[in-house]
TIDRENKOL-217536 format. One record per residue (C-alpha): residue number from 1; x, y, z. Coordinates in nm, 4 decimals, m for minus. Layout:
% residues N
R  num      east     north        up
R  NUM         X         Y         Z
...
//
This chain:
% residues 342
R  num      east     north        up
R    1  m14.4956  m10.6651   m3.9678
R    2  m14.1510  m10.5331   m4.0591
R    3  m14.2552  m10.4743   m4.4184
R    4  m14.5773  m10.3040   m4.3096
R    5  m14.3865  m10.0817   m4.0688
R    6  m14.1291   m9.9901   m4.3324
R    7  m14.4068   m9.9129   m4.5792
R    8  m14.5645   m9.6755   m4.3271
R    9  m14.2289   m9.5076   m4.2688
R   10  m14.1916   m9.4420   m4.6419
R   11  m14.5489   m9.3176   m4.6669
R   12  m14.4674   m9.0764   m4.3866
R   13  m14.1723   m8.9524   m4.5921
R   14  m14.4161   m8.8740   m4.8760
R   15  m14.2505   m9.1129   m5.1208
R   16  m14.4540   m9.2130   m5.4240
R   17  m14.6579   m9.5319   m5.4051
R   18  m14.4800   m9.6765   m5.7076
R   19  m14.1419   m9.6181   m5.5412
R   20  m14.2557   m9.7874   m5.2214
R   21  m14.3988  m10.0887   m5.4006
R   22  m14.0818  m10.1275   m5.6057
R   23  m13.8707  m10.1236   m5.2897
R   24  m14.0928  m10.3832   m5.1244
R   25  m14.0518  m10.6076   m5.4279
R   26  m13.6731  m10.5746   m5.3960
R   27  m13.6885  m10.6957   m5.0369
R   28  m13.9139  m10.9856   m5.1311
R   29  m13.6774  m11.0834   m5.4116
R   30  m13.3833  m11.0841   m5.1726
R   31  m13.5844  m11.2920   m4.9227
R   32  m13.6669  m11.5466   m5.1918
R   33  m13.3014  m11.5677   m5.2984
R   34  m13.1362  m11.6119   m4.9587
R   35  m13.4287  m11.8038   m4.8017
R   36  m13.3478  m11.6507   m4.4639
R   37  m13.5387  m11.4134   m4.2365
R   38  m13.4015  m11.0575   m4.2067
R   39  m13.2609  m11.1119   m3.8573
R   40  m13.0351  m11.3841   m4.0004
R   41  m12.8978  m11.1894   m4.2960
R   42  m12.5198  m11.1630   m4.3350
R   43  m12.2844  m10.9660   m4.5634
R   44  m12.1978  m11.2911   m4.7440
R   45  m12.5623  m11.3235   m4.8504
R   46  m12.5498  m10.9734   m4.9914
R   47  m12.2459  m11.0558   m5.1998
R   48  m12.3910  m11.3863   m5.3237
R   49  m12.7109  m11.2099   m5.4285
R   50  m12.5162  m10.9341   m5.6047
R   51  m12.2986  m11.1877   m5.7861
R   52  m12.6115  m11.3645   m5.9111
R   53  m12.7574  m11.0383   m6.0401
R   54  m12.4389  m10.9560   m6.2301
R   55  m12.3339  m11.2957   m6.3665
R   56  m12.6701  m11.4644   m6.4237
R   57  m12.9206  m11.1816   m6.4666
R   58  m12.6661  m10.9410   m6.6237
R   59  m12.8337  m10.6359   m6.4714
R   60  m12.7088  m10.2854   m6.5396
R   61  m12.4981  m10.0990   m6.2835
R   62  m12.7865   m9.8656   m6.2043
R   63  m13.0211  m10.1611   m6.1467
R   64  m12.7768  m10.3243   m5.9069
R   65  m12.7336   m9.9966   m5.7220
R   66  m13.1129   m9.9644   m5.6995
R   67  m13.1397  m10.3063   m5.5342
R   68  m12.8659  m10.2170   m5.2890
R   69  m13.0253   m9.8829   m5.2042
R   70  m13.3664  m10.0353   m5.1337
R   71  m13.2295  m10.3210   m4.9257
R   72  m12.9942  m10.0941   m4.7343
R   73  m13.2857   m9.8663   m4.6449
R   74  m13.4888  m10.1631   m4.5227
R   75  m13.2100  m10.3028   m4.3041
R   76  m13.1454   m9.9549   m4.1641
R   77  m13.5100   m9.9436   m4.0592
R   78  m13.5256  m10.2865   m3.8937
R   79  m13.1879  m10.2462   m3.7179
R   80  m13.2743   m9.9035   m3.5751
R   81  m13.3346   m9.9397   m3.1967
R   82  m13.6010   m9.6684   m3.2121
R   83  m13.8390   m9.9140   m3.3787
R   84  m13.7782  m10.1961   m3.1326
R   85  m13.7310  m10.4791   m3.3781
R   86  m13.4033  m10.5750   m3.2082
R   87  m13.5853  m10.6430   m2.8791
R   88  m13.8656  m10.8351   m3.0476
R   89  m13.6245  m11.0575   m3.2413
R   90  m13.4083  m11.1188   m2.9348
R   91  m13.7160  m11.2282   m2.7436
R   92  m13.8445  m11.4683   m3.0093
R   93  m13.5341  m11.5816   m3.1990
R   94  m13.2363  m11.5081   m2.9780
R   95  m13.0794  m11.2770   m3.2343
R   96  m13.1470  m10.9360   m3.3847
R   97  m13.1311  m10.7705   m3.7304
R   98  m12.8191  m10.5769   m3.8269
R   99  m12.7081  m10.3633   m4.1174
R  100  m12.5350  m10.5878   m4.3719
R  101  m12.5188  m10.3469   m4.6680
R  102  m12.2031  m10.1374   m4.6471
R  103  m11.9940   m9.9184   m4.8769
R  104  m11.7480  m10.2003   m4.9237
R  105  m12.0025  m10.4584   m5.0548
R  106  m12.2495  m10.2443   m5.2531
R  107  m12.2359  m10.0605   m5.5835
R  108  m12.1252   m9.6968   m5.5412
R  109  m12.2821   m9.3951   m5.7069
R  110  m11.9725   m9.2031   m5.8137
R  111  m12.1007   m9.0092   m6.1133
R  112  m12.4274   m8.8520   m6.2219
R  113  m12.4719   m9.0565   m6.5383
R  114  m12.4966   m9.4361   m6.5217
R  115  m12.6358   m9.5001   m6.8684
R  116  m12.4830   m9.7551   m7.0985
R  117  m12.2366   m9.6121   m7.3525
R  118  m12.4386   m9.7643   m7.6392
R  119  m12.7288   m9.5263   m7.5650
R  120  m12.7264   m9.2272   m7.7986
R  121  m12.9566   m8.9868   m7.9855
R  122  m13.0913   m9.0494   m8.3320
R  123  m12.9179   m8.8722   m8.6148
R  124  m13.1404   m8.6513   m8.8269
R  125  m13.1376   m8.9160   m9.0979
R  126  m13.2419   m9.1856   m8.8494
R  127  m13.5192   m8.9639   m8.7115
R  128  m13.6624   m8.9139   m9.0589
R  129  m13.6236   m9.2844   m9.1336
R  130  m13.8158   m9.4069   m8.8280
R  131  m14.0877   m9.1418   m8.8621
R  132  m14.1426   m9.2285   m9.2288
R  133  m14.1493   m9.5979   m9.1421
R  134  m14.4072   m9.5370   m8.8671
R  135  m14.6286   m9.3473   m9.1132
R  136  m14.5933   m9.6239   m9.3717
R  137  m14.6935   m9.8799   m9.1086
R  138  m15.0145   m9.6887   m9.0347
R  139  m15.0993   m9.6789   m9.4062
R  140  m15.0172  m10.0478   m9.4527
R  141  m15.2380  m10.1607   m9.1646
R  142  m15.5185   m9.9321   m9.2771
R  143  m15.5172  m10.0719   m9.6329
R  144  m15.5122  m10.4309   m9.5061
R  145  m15.8414  m10.3800   m9.3277
R  146  m15.7050  m10.5254   m9.0035
R  147  m15.7451  m10.3718   m8.6614
R  148  m15.4584  m10.1752   m8.5169
R  149  m15.4188   m9.8805   m8.7507
R  150  m15.5354   m9.6355   m8.4816
R  151  m15.2901   m9.7639   m8.2204
R  152  m15.0122   m9.7569   m8.4806
R  153  m15.1104   m9.3993   m8.5679
R  154  m15.1207   m9.3038   m8.1986
R  155  m14.7748   m9.4497   m8.1370
R  156  m14.6346   m9.2733   m8.4446
R  157  m14.7668   m8.9406   m8.3164
R  158  m14.6314   m9.0110   m7.9656
R  159  m14.2839   m9.0687   m8.1082
R  160  m14.2964   m8.7388   m8.2966
R  161  m14.4261   m8.5435   m7.9960
R  162  m14.1652   m8.7036   m7.7683
R  163  m13.9009   m8.5672   m8.0066
R  164  m14.0883   m8.2432   m8.0786
R  165  m14.0896   m8.1359   m7.7130
R  166  m13.8091   m8.3500   m7.5651
R  167  m14.0471   m8.5340   m7.3326
R  168  m13.9982   m8.8287   m7.1010
R  169  m14.2530   m9.1050   m7.1489
R  170  m14.4484   m9.0309   m6.8297
R  171  m14.4716   m8.6653   m6.9327
R  172  m14.5913   m8.7717   m7.2762
R  173  m14.8581   m9.0202   m7.1671
R  174  m15.0208   m8.7713   m6.9279
R  175  m15.0681   m8.4976   m7.1868
R  176  m15.4239   m8.3738   m7.2314
R  177  m15.5867   m8.1585   m7.4955
R  178  m15.6019   m7.8683   m7.2484
R  179  m15.2238   m7.8707   m7.2020
R  180  m15.1569   m7.6655   m7.5159
R  181  m15.1858   m7.2897   m7.5510
R  182  m15.0900   m7.0025   m7.7784
R  183  m14.7533   m6.8346   m7.7527
R  184  m14.7996   m6.4589   m7.8144
R  185  m14.4346   m6.4381   m7.9223
R  186  m14.4720   m6.7165   m8.1802
R  187  m14.8162   m6.6786   m8.3300
R  188  m14.7276   m6.8947   m8.6288
R  189  m14.7765   m7.2041   m8.4101
R  190  m15.1411   m7.1168   m8.3475
R  191  m15.3053   m7.2997   m8.0581
R  192  m14.9985   m7.5203   m8.0078
R  193  m14.7325   m7.2635   m7.9223
R  194  m14.6803   m7.3890   m7.5659
R  195  m14.7011   m7.7375   m7.4160
R  196  m14.7765   m7.7520   m7.0431
R  197  m14.6024   m8.0532   m6.8890
R  198  m14.7790   m8.1336   m6.5616
R  199  m14.6087   m8.4625   m6.4810
R  200  m14.2434   m8.3618   m6.4951
R  201  m13.9861   m8.5734   m6.3156
R  202  m14.0271   m8.5307   m5.9403
R  203  m13.7524   m8.4877   m5.6878
R  204  m13.7501   m8.7394   m5.4047
R  205  m14.0573   m8.7158   m5.1780
R  206  m14.1938   m8.4270   m5.3853
R  207  m14.4857   m8.3947   m5.6287
R  208  m14.4360   m8.3905   m6.0029
R  209  m14.2540   m8.0826   m6.1264
R  210  m14.4535   m7.8907   m6.3922
R  211  m14.2955   m7.6829   m6.6676
R  212  m14.3860   m7.5154   m6.9942
R  213  m14.2130   m7.6230   m7.3139
R  214  m14.2199   m7.3832   m7.6080
R  215  m14.2844   m7.5225   m7.9542
R  216  m13.9734   m7.4907   m8.1723
R  217  m14.0297   m7.7178   m8.4742
R  218  m14.2671   m7.5767   m8.7340
R  219  m14.4088   m7.9205   m8.8175
R  220  m14.5290   m7.9932   m8.4628
R  221  m14.8712   m7.8149   m8.4746
R  222  m14.9668   m7.9967   m8.7949
R  223  m14.8963   m8.3351   m8.6343
R  224  m15.1210   m8.2535   m8.3376
R  225  m15.3984   m8.1049   m8.5498
R  226  m15.4136   m8.4095   m8.7753
R  227  m15.4157   m8.6488   m8.4779
R  228  m15.6992   m8.4643   m8.3062
R  229  m15.9024   m8.4476   m8.6258
R  230  m15.8433   m8.7928   m8.7754
R  231  m15.6823   m9.0251   m8.5217
R  232  m15.7958   m8.9624   m8.1690
R  233  m16.1596   m8.9145   m8.2681
R  234  m16.3885   m8.7725   m8.0008
R  235  m16.3590   m8.9944   m7.6916
R  236  m16.5100   m8.8960   m7.3588
R  237  m16.1714   m8.8051   m7.2156
R  238  m15.9292   m8.5157   m7.2186
R  239  m15.6326   m8.7501   m7.2601
R  240  m15.4370   m8.6758   m7.5756
R  241  m15.3243   m9.0370   m7.6206
R  242  m15.5894   m9.2718   m7.4766
R  243  m15.5299   m9.6452   m7.4998
R  244  m15.7682   m9.8854   m7.6686
R  245  m15.9336   m9.9507   m7.3327
R  246  m15.9663   m9.5851   m7.2448
R  247  m15.6806   m9.5567   m6.9924
R  248  m15.3289   m9.4265   m7.0352
R  249  m15.0839   m9.5924   m7.2710
R  250  m14.8371   m9.8230   m7.0963
R  251  m14.4681   m9.7576   m7.1442
R  252  m14.4010  m10.1138   m7.2550
R  253  m14.6474  m10.0699   m7.5430
R  254  m14.4530   m9.7836   m7.6998
R  255  m14.1147   m9.9325   m7.6114
R  256  m14.2005  m10.2530   m7.8004
R  257  m14.3183  m10.0520   m8.1006
R  258  m13.9991   m9.8420   m8.1151
R  259  m13.7779  m10.1475   m8.0653
R  260  m13.9536  m10.3360   m8.3431
R  261  m13.9257  m10.0469   m8.5862
R  262  m13.5560  m10.0047   m8.5065
R  263  m13.4918  m10.3753   m8.5616
R  264  m13.6827  m10.3822   m8.8885
R  265  m13.4901  m10.0762   m9.0079
R  266  m13.1586  m10.2232   m8.8949
R  267  m13.0853   m9.9395   m8.6517
R  268  m12.8341   m9.9945   m8.3659
R  269  m12.9416  m10.1312   m8.0259
R  270  m12.8410   m9.8064   m7.8549
R  271  m13.1460   m9.6295   m7.9978
R  272  m13.4639   m9.6491   m7.7918
R  273  m13.7661   m9.4513   m7.6792
R  274  m13.5600   m9.2167   m7.4591
R  275  m13.3336   m9.1439   m7.7560
R  276  m13.6027   m8.9056   m7.8855
R  277  m13.5362   m8.6868   m7.5809
R  278  m13.1605   m8.7150   m7.6327
R  279  m13.2078   m8.6173   m7.9963
R  280  m13.4123   m8.3104   m7.9047
R  281  m13.1260   m8.1693   m7.6976
R  282  m12.8561   m8.2603   m7.9435
R  283  m13.0307   m8.1266   m8.2521
R  284  m13.1229   m7.7965   m8.0870
R  285  m12.7670   m7.7372   m7.9709
R  286  m12.6260   m7.8393   m8.3082
R  287  m12.8578   m7.5825   m8.4668
R  288  m12.7114   m7.3089   m8.2456
R  289  m12.9882   m7.2690   m7.9861
R  290  m12.8801   m7.1134   m7.6564
R  291  m12.7820   m7.3823   m7.3996
R  292  m12.9775   m7.2063   m7.1242
R  293  m13.2929   m7.2139   m7.3369
R  294  m13.2456   m7.5858   m7.3999
R  295  m13.1899   m7.6460   m7.0280
R  296  m13.5193   m7.4732   m6.9435
R  297  m13.7017   m7.6649   m7.2154
R  298  m13.5767   m7.9924   m7.0693
R  299  m13.6727   m7.8973   m6.7155
R  300  m13.3218   m7.9448   m6.5795
R  301  m13.2218   m7.7579   m6.2668
R  302  m12.8531   m7.7750   m6.3518
R  303  m12.6731   m7.7269   m6.6813
R  304  m12.4591   m8.0319   m6.6043
R  305  m12.7708   m8.2506   m6.6309
R  306  m12.8447   m8.1160   m6.9778
R  307  m12.4817   m8.1851   m7.0631
R  308  m12.5443   m8.5561   m7.0078
R  309  m12.7895   m8.5594   m7.2978
R  310  m12.5987   m8.3449   m7.5428
R  311  m12.3502   m8.4958   m7.7819
R  312  m12.1916   m8.1694   m7.8903
R  313  m11.9421   m7.9604   m7.6981
R  314  m12.0605   m7.6946   m7.4559
R  315  m12.0308   m7.3218   m7.5262
R  316  m11.6960   m7.2817   m7.3486
R  317  m11.5302   m7.5676   m7.5332
R  318  m11.6840   m7.4624   m7.8651
R  319  m11.5634   m7.1028   m7.8318
R  320  m11.2203   m7.2187   m7.7144
R  321  m11.1872   m7.4499   m8.0136
R  322  m11.3036   m7.1792   m8.2555
R  323  m11.0605   m6.9232   m8.1131
R  324  m10.7732   m7.1696   m8.1292
R  325  m10.8487   m7.2628   m8.4900
R  326  m10.8840   m6.8995   m8.5949
R  327  m10.5608   m6.8121   m8.4167
R  328  m10.3780   m7.0967   m8.5875
R  329  m10.4988   m6.9829   m8.9295
R  330  m10.3956   m6.6204   m8.8623
R  331  m10.0500   m6.7253   m8.7446
R  332  m10.0017   m6.9439   m9.0529
R  333  m10.1076   m6.6604   m9.2825
R  334   m9.8735   m6.4191   m9.1028
R  335   m9.5774   m6.6543   m9.1447
R  336   m9.6604   m6.7014   m9.5115
R  337   m9.6719   m6.3268   m9.5628
R  338   m9.3369   m6.2715   m9.3865
R  339   m9.1689   m6.5443   m9.5938
R  340   m9.3067   m6.3957   m9.9140
R  341   m9.4547   m6.7232  m10.0286
R  342   m9.7242   m6.6600  m10.2914
//
């Protein structure tokens, strides 16, 4: 009854179903670990559970914080007198639920970025290497006569489009053929001048945030045209990347493909599916594109969020460095001239 009531509370807050189900699984996992009902939970149980996650499961800091956040929200709900669970538990069990997740025994969120330091973008050489390898894999499977060439081709195109538009996986998998349009200011891209992202990352308790991403790489339209003509075929769906069974491609499918290619190429562990998005930001900024343009392309509300992805200095630091270097050179040349050194 507590879990059902908490689920209804979250539904009332307009949280996504996937978020709610994930939180319920966190509570069930904690219940299975401590083997105690919620009205008997103690801070010591919290710390034992957290120690197990860190020392045995070796979870990331963000994962641990996610567990703490979900469980803290649940205990806040059941310990709130407005819902009456304290009276019910007192009547039946002689005790009542209390908040046991505090600032002093849970993982804090002290900075915006919690990613592991090994995570990084692909270099341009690595991007070319993995794309060429993906194309070779499609050709190899096709010549062998085995099944799987179409899924390998689909995944190769998904990697390139993820990099070509700087997309998150959920944005990528929901693309449809009707999500592309002409850009009157860049007619050379034809029918693929603009990509309409309808499933952008949502803010809490809000629907998906749409945005338009302008095509910047000249090779992108050719990739899409070839896929539509020779890979996707003519299925009875608008989905750009349908799975073999006709639904949407699962994230784990593409993650496994990228991981396998990286391992076979001997690339570092820090490179993954999301690294295509990191690479998009980094390579645009390295090429001199305006940071505000890149921020809009990424769909970031704040420039500081874009700064998490970029691995080059921002405009202020770049201009400061350039001015300092130029000033140093001028001063050295002036001293040389005054001393009369040839």
